PDB file of N, CA, C and O in Angstrom:
ATOM      1  N   MET A   1     -11.909  29.233 -58.930  1.00  0.00           N
ATOM      2  CA  MET A   1     -11.025  28.710 -59.925  1.00  0.00           C
ATOM      3  C   MET A   1      -9.821  28.132 -59.201  1.00  0.00           C
ATOM      4  O   MET A   1      -9.277  28.742 -58.281  1.00  0.00           O
ATOM      5  N   VAL A   2      -9.420  26.949 -59.631  1.00  0.00           N
ATOM      6  CA  VAL A   2      -8.227  26.290 -59.123  1.00  0.00           C
ATOM      7  C   VAL A   2      -7.202  26.324 -60.243  1.00  0.00           C
ATOM      8  O   VAL A   2      -7.486  25.935 -61.376  1.00  0.00           O
ATOM      9  N   CYS A   3      -6.011  26.792 -59.911  1.00  0.00           N
ATOM     10  CA  CYS A   3      -4.966  26.928 -60.926  1.00  0.00           C
ATOM     11  C   CYS A   3      -3.698  26.252 -60.413  1.00  0.00           C
ATOM     12  O   CYS A   3      -3.070  26.739 -59.472  1.00  0.00           O
ATOM     13  N   ASN A   4      -3.324  25.144 -61.021  1.00  0.00           N
ATOM     14  CA  ASN A   4      -2.116  24.434 -60.614  1.00  0.00           C
ATOM     15  C   ASN A   4      -0.873  25.228 -60.986  1.00  0.00           C
ATOM     16  O   ASN A   4      -0.919  26.093 -61.860  1.00  0.00           O
ATOM     17  N   ARG A   5       0.221  24.936 -60.330  1.00  0.00           N
ATOM     18  CA  ARG A   5       1.472  25.671 -60.534  1.00  0.00           C
ATOM     19  C   ARG A   5       1.925  25.658 -61.992  1.00  0.00           C
ATOM     20  O   ARG A   5       2.377  26.684 -62.500  1.00  0.00           O
ATOM     21  N   HIS A   6       1.812  24.518 -62.674  1.00  0.00           N
ATOM     22  CA  HIS A   6       2.278  24.430 -64.067  1.00  0.00           C
ATOM     23  C   HIS A   6       1.444  25.303 -65.007  1.00  0.00           C
ATOM     24  O   HIS A   6       1.895  25.636 -66.103  1.00  0.00           O
ATOM     25  N   VAL A   7       0.238  25.672 -64.590  1.00  0.00           N
ATOM     26  CA  VAL A   7      -0.600  26.597 -65.366  1.00  0.00           C
ATOM     27  C   VAL A   7      -0.327  28.029 -64.907  1.00  0.00           C
ATOM     28  O   VAL A   7      -0.192  28.932 -65.733  1.00  0.00           O
ATOM     29  N   TRP A   8      -0.247  28.237 -63.598  1.00  0.00           N
ATOM     30  CA  TRP A   8      -0.110  29.577 -63.032  1.00  0.00           C
ATOM     31  C   TRP A   8       1.214  30.245 -63.394  1.00  0.00           C
ATOM     32  O   TRP A   8       1.212  31.384 -63.861  1.00  0.00           O
ATOM     33  N   GLU A   9       2.320  29.578 -63.195  1.00  0.00           N
ATOM     34  CA  GLU A   9       3.632  30.211 -63.376  1.00  0.00           C
ATOM     35  C   GLU A   9       3.825  30.848 -64.756  1.00  0.00           C
ATOM     36  O   GLU A   9       4.202  32.018 -64.815  1.00  0.00           O
ATOM     37  N   PRO A  10       3.589  30.147 -65.862  1.00  0.00           N
ATOM     38  CA  PRO A  10       3.811  30.778 -67.167  1.00  0.00           C
ATOM     39  C   PRO A  10       2.798  31.881 -67.499  1.00  0.00           C
ATOM     40  O   PRO A  10       3.065  32.724 -68.354  1.00  0.00           O
ATOM     41  N   GLN A  11       1.654  31.881 -66.839  1.00  0.00           N
ATOM     42  CA  GLN A  11       0.596  32.836 -67.189  1.00  0.00           C
ATOM     43  C   GLN A  11       0.281  33.802 -66.055  1.00  0.00           C
ATOM     44  O   GLN A  11      -0.751  34.473 -66.071  1.00  0.00           O
ATOM     45  N   ARG A  12       1.159  33.869 -65.086  1.00  0.00           N
ATOM     46  CA  ARG A  12       0.962  34.693 -63.892  1.00  0.00           C
ATOM     47  C   ARG A  12       0.752  36.164 -64.236  1.00  0.00           C
ATOM     48  O   ARG A  12      -0.185  36.785 -63.735  1.00  0.00           O
ATOM     49  N   ARG A  13       1.604  36.726 -65.078  1.00  0.00           N
ATOM     50  CA  ARG A  13       1.497  38.147 -65.457  1.00  0.00           C
ATOM     51  C   ARG A  13       0.151  38.433 -66.112  1.00  0.00           C
ATOM     52  O   ARG A  13      -0.492  39.436 -65.803  1.00  0.00           O
ATOM     53  N   THR A  14      -0.271  37.565 -67.002  1.00  0.00           N
ATOM     54  CA  THR A  14      -1.573  37.734 -67.654  1.00  0.00           C
ATOM     55  C   THR A  14      -2.676  37.756 -66.602  1.00  0.00           C
ATOM     56  O   THR A  14      -3.557  38.615 -66.644  1.00  0.00           O
ATOM     57  N   ALA A  15      -2.634  36.832 -65.673  1.00  0.00           N
ATOM     58  CA  ALA A  15      -3.678  36.729 -64.654  1.00  0.00           C
ATOM     59  C   ALA A  15      -3.711  37.948 -63.737  1.00  0.00           C
ATOM     60  O   ALA A  15      -4.786  38.397 -63.341  1.00  0.00           O
ATOM     61  N   LEU A  16      -2.552  38.478 -63.401  1.00  0.00           N
ATOM     62  CA  LEU A  16      -2.495  39.591 -62.456  1.00  0.00           C
ATOM     63  C   LEU A  16      -2.696  40.953 -63.109  1.00  0.00           C
ATOM     64  O   LEU A  16      -3.170  41.882 -62.454  1.00  0.00           O
ATOM     65  N   ASP A  17      -2.347  41.092 -64.378  1.00  0.00           N
ATOM     66  CA  ASP A  17      -2.395  42.396 -65.048  1.00  0.00           C
ATOM     67  C   ASP A  17      -3.719  42.698 -65.737  1.00  0.00           C
ATOM     68  O   ASP A  17      -3.939  43.841 -66.139  1.00  0.00           O
ATOM     69  N   ARG A  18      -4.588  41.742 -65.885  1.00  0.00           N
ATOM     70  CA  ARG A  18      -5.827  41.934 -66.645  1.00  0.00           C
ATOM     71  C   ARG A  18      -7.027  42.112 -65.731  1.00  0.00           C
ATOM     72  O   ARG A  18      -7.094  41.539 -64.643  1.00  0.00           O
ATOM     73  N   ALA A  19      -7.973  42.919 -66.198  1.00  0.00           N
ATOM     74  CA  ALA A  19      -9.224  43.103 -65.445  1.00  0.00           C
ATOM     75  C   ALA A  19     -10.150  41.905 -65.629  1.00  0.00           C
ATOM     76  O   ALA A  19     -10.980  41.625 -64.765  1.00  0.00           O
ATOM     77  N   GLY A  20     -10.010  41.191 -66.763  1.00  0.00           N
ATOM     78  CA  GLY A  20     -10.843  40.025 -67.038  1.00  0.00           C
ATOM     79  C   GLY A  20     -10.027  38.920 -67.670  1.00  0.00           C
ATOM     80  O   GLY A  20      -9.075  39.182 -68.406  1.00  0.00           O
ATOM     81  N   LEU A  21     -10.395  37.695 -67.386  1.00  0.00           N
ATOM     82  CA  LEU A  21      -9.691  36.535 -67.931  1.00  0.00           C
ATOM     83  C   LEU A  21     -10.669  35.581 -68.590  1.00  0.00           C
ATOM     84  O   LEU A  21     -11.807  35.422 -68.150  1.00  0.00           O
ATOM     85  N   LEU A  22     -10.202  34.955 -69.649  1.00  0.00           N
ATOM     86  CA  LEU A  22     -10.915  33.852 -70.265  1.00  0.00           C
ATOM     87  C   LEU A  22     -10.226  32.597 -69.733  1.00  0.00           C
ATOM     88  O   LEU A  22      -9.033  32.394 -69.958  1.00  0.00           O
ATOM     89  N   VAL A  23     -10.975  31.767 -69.035  1.00  0.00           N
ATOM     90  CA  VAL A  23     -10.398  30.581 -68.399  1.00  0.00           C
ATOM     91  C   VAL A  23     -10.898  29.338 -69.112  1.00  0.00           C
ATOM     92  O   VAL A  23     -12.103  29.106 -69.211  1.00  0.00           O
ATOM     93  N   HIS A  24      -9.963  28.543 -69.607  1.00  0.00           N
ATOM     94  CA  HIS A  24     -10.283  27.256 -70.219  1.00  0.00           C
ATOM     95  C   HIS A  24      -9.991  26.192 -69.165  1.00  0.00           C
ATOM     96  O   HIS A  24      -8.940  26.224 -68.525  1.00  0.00           O
ATOM     97  N   GLY A  25     -10.910  25.258 -68.985  1.00  0.00           N
ATOM     98  CA  GLY A  25     -10.675  24.236 -67.981  1.00  0.00           C
ATOM     99  C   GLY A  25     -11.831  23.271 -67.864  1.00  0.00           C
ATOM    100  O   GLY A  25     -12.661  23.139 -68.764  1.00  0.00           O
ATOM    101  N   THR A  26     -11.860  22.603 -66.733  1.00  0.00           N
ATOM    102  CA  THR A  26     -12.849  21.573 -66.461  1.00  0.00           C
ATOM    103  C   THR A  26     -13.598  21.916 -65.181  1.00  0.00           C
ATOM    104  O   THR A  26     -12.994  22.302 -64.180  1.00  0.00           O
ATOM    105  N   VAL A  27     -14.914  21.774 -65.222  1.00  0.00           N
ATOM    106  CA  VAL A  27     -15.718  21.975 -64.018  1.00  0.00           C
ATOM    107  C   VAL A  27     -15.788  20.646 -63.278  1.00  0.00           C
ATOM    108  O   VAL A  27     -16.140  19.618 -63.857  1.00  0.00           O
ATOM    109  N   GLU A  28     -15.447  20.678 -61.989  1.00  0.00           N
ATOM    110  CA  GLU A  28     -15.521  19.486 -61.142  1.00  0.00           C
ATOM    111  C   GLU A  28     -16.535  19.731 -60.033  1.00  0.00           C
ATOM    112  O   GLU A  28     -16.562  20.804 -59.431  1.00  0.00           O
ATOM    113  N   ARG A  29     -17.362  18.734 -59.771  1.00  0.00           N
ATOM    114  CA  ARG A  29     -18.327  18.812 -58.668  1.00  0.00           C
ATOM    115  C   ARG A  29     -18.086  17.621 -57.751  1.00  0.00           C
ATOM    116  O   ARG A  29     -18.214  16.466 -58.156  1.00  0.00           O
ATOM    117  N   ARG A  30     -17.732  17.931 -56.504  1.00  0.00           N
ATOM    118  CA  ARG A  30     -17.487  16.867 -55.523  1.00  0.00           C
ATOM    119  C   ARG A  30     -17.876  17.332 -54.128  1.00  0.00           C
ATOM    120  O   ARG A  30     -17.586  18.464 -53.741  1.00  0.00           O
ATOM    121  N   HIS A  31     -18.510  16.484 -53.400  1.00  0.00           N
ATOM    122  CA  HIS A  31     -18.834  16.741 -51.990  1.00  0.00           C
ATOM    123  C   HIS A  31     -19.508  18.096 -51.789  1.00  0.00           C
ATOM    124  O   HIS A  31     -19.238  18.779 -50.801  1.00  0.00           O
ATOM    125  N   GLY A  32     -20.376  18.487 -52.709  1.00  0.00           N
ATOM    126  CA  GLY A  32     -21.104  19.737 -52.574  1.00  0.00           C
ATOM    127  C   GLY A  32     -20.341  20.979 -53.012  1.00  0.00           C
ATOM    128  O   GLY A  32     -20.870  22.087 -52.925  1.00  0.00           O
ATOM    129  N   ALA A  33     -19.112  20.816 -53.481  1.00  0.00           N
ATOM    130  CA  ALA A  33     -18.313  21.955 -53.941  1.00  0.00           C
ATOM    131  C   ALA A  33     -18.153  21.889 -55.454  1.00  0.00           C
ATOM    132  O   ALA A  33     -18.047  20.804 -56.026  1.00  0.00           O
ATOM    133  N   THR A  34     -18.137  23.039 -56.093  1.00  0.00           N
ATOM    134  CA  THR A  34     -17.922  23.127 -57.532  1.00  0.00           C
ATOM    135  C   THR A  34     -16.674  23.960 -57.781  1.00  0.00           C
ATOM    136  O   THR A  34     -16.553  25.069 -57.260  1.00  0.00           O
ATOM    137  N   ASN A  35     -15.750  23.436 -58.570  1.00  0.00           N
ATOM    138  CA  ASN A  35     -14.512  24.134 -58.902  1.00  0.00           C
ATOM    139  C   ASN A  35     -14.309  24.158 -60.401  1.00  0.00           C
ATOM    140  O   ASN A  35     -14.707  23.233 -61.109  1.00  0.00           O
ATOM    141  N   LEU A  36     -13.689  25.216 -60.878  1.00  0.00           N
ATOM    142  CA  LEU A  36     -13.215  25.282 -62.254  1.00  0.00           C
ATOM    143  C   LEU A  36     -11.714  25.076 -62.191  1.00  0.00           C
ATOM    144  O   LEU A  36     -10.995  25.914 -61.648  1.00  0.00           O
ATOM    145  N   VAL A  37     -11.233  23.971 -62.739  1.00  0.00           N
ATOM    146  CA  VAL A  37      -9.811  23.663 -62.740  1.00  0.00           C
ATOM    147  C   VAL A  37      -9.237  24.178 -64.055  1.00  0.00           C
ATOM    148  O   VAL A  37      -9.529  23.641 -65.123  1.00  0.00           O
ATOM    149  N   ALA A  38      -8.426  25.215 -63.967  1.00  0.00           N
ATOM    150  CA  ALA A  38      -7.908  25.897 -65.150  1.00  0.00           C
ATOM    151  C   ALA A  38      -6.812  25.088 -65.833  1.00  0.00           C
ATOM    152  O   ALA A  38      -5.949  24.504 -65.178  1.00  0.00           O
ATOM    153  N   ILE A  39      -6.867  25.066 -67.177  1.00  0.00           N
ATOM    154  CA  ILE A  39      -5.776  24.482 -67.950  1.00  0.00           C
ATOM    155  C   ILE A  39      -5.095  25.547 -68.812  1.00  0.00           C
ATOM    156  O   ILE A  39      -3.986  25.346 -69.307  1.00  0.00           O
ATOM    157  N   ARG A  40      -5.787  26.695 -68.982  1.00  0.00           N
ATOM    158  CA  ARG A  40      -5.199  27.800 -69.748  1.00  0.00           C
ATOM    159  C   ARG A  40      -5.904  29.092 -69.379  1.00  0.00           C
ATOM    160  O   ARG A  40      -7.118  29.116 -69.180  1.00  0.00           O
ATOM    161  N   LEU A  41      -5.126  30.170 -69.290  1.00  0.00           N
ATOM    162  CA  LEU A  41      -5.662  31.501 -69.015  1.00  0.00           C
ATOM    163  C   LEU A  41      -5.325  32.405 -70.188  1.00  0.00           C
ATOM    164  O   LEU A  41      -4.227  32.332 -70.739  1.00  0.00           O
ATOM    165  N   ALA A  42      -6.261  33.251 -70.567  1.00  0.00           N
ATOM    166  CA  ALA A  42      -6.030  34.194 -71.667  1.00  0.00           C
ATOM    167  C   ALA A  42      -6.689  35.520 -71.300  1.00  0.00           C
ATOM    168  O   ALA A  42      -7.691  35.540 -70.585  1.00  0.00           O
ATOM    169  N   PRO A  43      -6.129  36.630 -71.789  1.00  0.00           N
ATOM    170  CA  PRO A  43      -6.770  37.918 -71.514  1.00  0.00           C
ATOM    171  C   PRO A  43      -8.134  37.979 -72.188  1.00  0.00           C
ATOM    172  O   PRO A  43      -8.300  37.508 -73.313  1.00  0.00           O
ATOM    173  N   LEU A  44      -9.097  38.555 -71.505  1.00  0.00           N
ATOM    174  CA  LEU A  44     -10.427  38.754 -72.068  1.00  0.00           C
ATOM    175  C   LEU A  44     -10.407  40.093 -72.787  1.00  0.00           C
ATOM    176  O   LEU A  44     -10.273  41.143 -72.157  1.00  0.00           O
ATOM    177  N   ARG A  45     -10.539  40.055 -74.088  1.00  0.00           N
ATOM    178  CA  ARG A  45     -10.492  41.278 -74.893  1.00  0.00           C
ATOM    179  C   ARG A  45     -11.918  41.760 -75.138  1.00  0.00           C
ATOM    180  O   ARG A  45     -12.768  41.023 -75.638  1.00  0.00           O
ATOM    181  N   VAL A  46     -12.153  43.009 -74.773  1.00  0.00           N
ATOM    182  CA  VAL A  46     -13.480  43.600 -74.917  1.00  0.00           C
ATOM    183  C   VAL A  46     -13.361  44.838 -75.793  1.00  0.00           C
ATOM    184  O   VAL A  46     -12.563  45.730 -75.506  1.00  0.00           O
ATOM    185  N   ALA A  47     -14.147  44.895 -76.852  1.00  0.00           N
ATOM    186  CA  ALA A  47     -14.139  46.070 -77.722  1.00  0.00           C
ATOM    187  C   ALA A  47     -14.904  47.195 -77.037  1.00  0.00           C
ATOM    188  O   ALA A  47     -15.966  46.980 -76.454  1.00  0.00           O
ATOM    189  N   VAL A  48     -14.345  48.391 -77.119  1.00  0.00           N
ATOM    190  CA  VAL A  48     -14.999  49.545 -76.494  1.00  0.00           C
ATOM    191  C   VAL A  48     -15.423  50.540 -77.540  1.00  0.00           C
ATOM    192  O   VAL A  48     -15.991  51.580 -77.208  1.00  0.00           O
TER     193      VAL A  48
END
C-alpha cells in the first residue's frame, strides 16, 4: 500500500492503532509491480 502524506497525516492514528484497516484506493500496475494507492483509510470493524 502506498499512502501519500495528505492521506497519511489526518488518518495516522487510525492506521497505527487498528489491527485491521479498510483501504479505499486505486490499484496501479507498472513495470511488473502492483501497488494499492490509498485515498482513504478506515478502521475495519469485525463483529465478535
